[in-house]
C-alpha positions as a Markdown table, in Angstrom:
| # | Residue | x | y | z |
|---|---|---|---|---|
| 1 | Met | 110.6 | 75.5 | 99.8 |
| 2 | Ser | 108.6 | 78.4 | 101.4 |
| 3 | Tyr | 111.3 | 79.4 | 103.3 |
| 4 | Phe | 112.3 | 81.6 | 101.0 |
| 5 | Arg | 111.5 | 84.0 | 98.4 |
| 6 | Trp | 113.2 | 86.5 | 95.8 |
| 7 | Asp | 112.1 | 89.7 | 95.3 |
| 8 | Gly | 114.1 | 91.0 | 91.9 |
| 9 | Glu | 118.0 | 90.8 | 93.1 |
| 10 | Asp | 117.3 | 90.9 | 96.9 |
| 11 | Leu | 115.7 | 87.4 | 99.1 |
| 12 | Ile | 113.7 | 87.1 | 102.0 |
| 13 | Leu | 114.7 | 84.8 | 104.3 |
| 14 | Glu | 112.0 | 83.6 | 106.6 |
| 15 | Cys | 114.1 | 82.5 | 110.0 |
| 16 | His | 113.6 | 80.7 | 113.8 |
| 17 | Leu | 116.5 | 82.0 | 115.2 |
| 18 | Gln | 117.8 | 79.9 | 118.2 |
| 19 | Pro | 120.0 | 82.2 | 121.0 |
| 20 | Ala | 122.2 | 82.0 | 123.0 |
| 21 | Ala | 123.3 | 78.3 | 121.0 |
| 22 | Arg | 127.1 | 76.4 | 121.1 |
| 23 | Ser | 128.0 | 77.7 | 117.7 |
| 24 | Asp | 126.5 | 79.5 | 114.5 |
| 25 | Asp | 125.3 | 77.7 | 112.2 |
| 26 | Phe | 121.7 | 77.1 | 110.4 |
| 27 | Cys | 120.6 | 73.6 | 110.9 |
| 28 | Gly | 117.9 | 72.6 | 108.6 |
| 29 | Leu | 114.1 | 73.8 | 109.2 |
| 30 | His | 112.2 | 74.4 | 111.0 |
| 31 | Gly | 108.4 | 74.4 | 110.8 |
| 32 | Glu | 108.6 | 76.3 | 106.9 |
| 33 | Arg | 111.5 | 78.4 | 108.0 |
| 34 | Leu | 115.1 | 78.0 | 108.4 |
| 35 | Lys | 117.0 | 77.3 | 111.6 |
| 36 | Ile | 119.4 | 79.1 | 112.5 |
| 37 | Arg | 121.6 | 78.7 | 115.9 |
| 38 | Leu | 124.1 | 81.9 | 117.0 |
| 39 | Thr | 125.9 | 82.4 | 120.0 |
| 40 | Ala | 124.7 | 85.4 | 121.1 |
| 41 | Pro | 122.3 | 86.3 | 124.2 |
| 42 | Pro | 119.3 | 87.7 | 123.4 |
| 43 | Val | 119.4 | 91.0 | 125.6 |
| 44 | Glu | 119.4 | 93.9 | 124.4 |
| 45 | Gly | 118.5 | 93.5 | 121.3 |
| 46 | Lys | 122.6 | 91.8 | 120.7 |
| 47 | Ala | 120.8 | 88.3 | 118.5 |
| 48 | Asn | 120.0 | 90.9 | 116.4 |
| 49 | Ala | 123.0 | 92.4 | 115.8 |
| 50 | Tyr | 125.1 | 89.0 | 115.7 |
| 51 | Leu | 122.3 | 87.3 | 113.0 |
| 52 | Met | 122.2 | 90.8 | 110.9 |
| 53 | Ala | 126.5 | 89.7 | 111.2 |
| 54 | Phe | 126.6 | 86.4 | 111.0 |
| 55 | Leu | 124.0 | 86.4 | 107.3 |
| 56 | Ala | 126.2 | 89.3 | 106.0 |
| 57 | Lys | 128.7 | 86.8 | 105.7 |
| 58 | Ala | 127.0 | 83.7 | 104.6 |
| 59 | Phe | 125.9 | 85.4 | 101.8 |
| 60 | Gly | 129.1 | 87.5 | 101.1 |
| 61 | Val | 127.3 | 91.2 | 101.3 |
| 62 | Ala | 127.9 | 94.0 | 104.5 |
| 63 | Lys | 126.4 | 94.4 | 106.7 |
| 64 | Ser | 124.3 | 96.8 | 105.8 |
| 65 | Gln | 122.6 | 95.5 | 102.7 |
| 66 | Val | 120.7 | 92.8 | 105.6 |
| 67 | Ser | 117.8 | 93.9 | 107.2 |
| 68 | Leu | 115.0 | 93.2 | 109.2 |
| 69 | Leu | 112.2 | 93.8 | 108.2 |
| 70 | Ser | 110.3 | 91.7 | 110.9 |
| 71 | Gly | 111.0 | 89.7 | 114.6 |
| 72 | Glu | 112.5 | 92.6 | 116.6 |
| 73 | Leu | 111.9 | 90.8 | 120.0 |
| 74 | Asn | 110.9 | 87.6 | 118.5 |
| 75 | Arg | 112.3 | 84.4 | 117.7 |
| 76 | Gln | 110.7 | 84.3 | 114.1 |
| 77 | Lys | 112.2 | 86.6 | 112.2 |
| 78 | Arg | 111.9 | 87.4 | 108.1 |
| 79 | Val | 115.2 | 89.4 | 107.3 |
| 80 | Arg | 115.8 | 91.2 | 103.2 |
| 81 | Ile | 119.1 | 90.3 | 102.4 |
| 82 | Ser | 120.4 | 92.6 | 99.4 |
| 83 | Ala | 122.3 | 91.1 | 95.9 |
| 84 | Pro | 123.9 | 88.4 | 97.8 |
| 85 | Lys | 126.9 | 87.8 | 96.1 |
| 86 | Lys | 127.3 | 83.7 | 96.9 |
| 87 | Leu | 123.9 | 81.2 | 97.9 |
| 88 | Pro | 125.2 | 78.9 | 101.6 |
| 89 | Pro | 124.1 | 75.3 | 100.6 |
| 90 | Leu | 120.7 | 75.8 | 101.3 |
| 91 | Pro | 118.3 | 72.8 | 101.1 |
| 92 | Gly | 116.4 | 74.7 | 97.8 |
| 93 | Leu | 118.3 | 77.8 | 97.6 |
| 94 | Glu | 119.0 | 78.8 | 94.5 |
| 95 | Arg | 118.9 | 81.6 | 91.9 |
| 96 | Pro | 115.9 | 82.5 | 90.3 |
| 97 | Ala | 116.1 | 81.3 | 86.5 |
| 98 | Gly | 117.0 | 85.0 | 84.3 |
């Protein structure tokens, strides 16, 4: 799968965000990115902050362990999750061997 890669203990996700959705969830792939629906509106950074909190909860880490690497003003985002404690059931997502 090309929507994620491991950088040591950290997980890098390539995401496509759909703000102002009816629910918060992972909803498969959008091209080569993980599509994420969020109820937060796309105004004044609210969707970005909400995305960080959503991913922190999904991966079992503190919000401070999730950082936006690129895409602050775009639906296409790259996110780093530092040492995720759990992995949600996403297509192909697993920890590297070793």
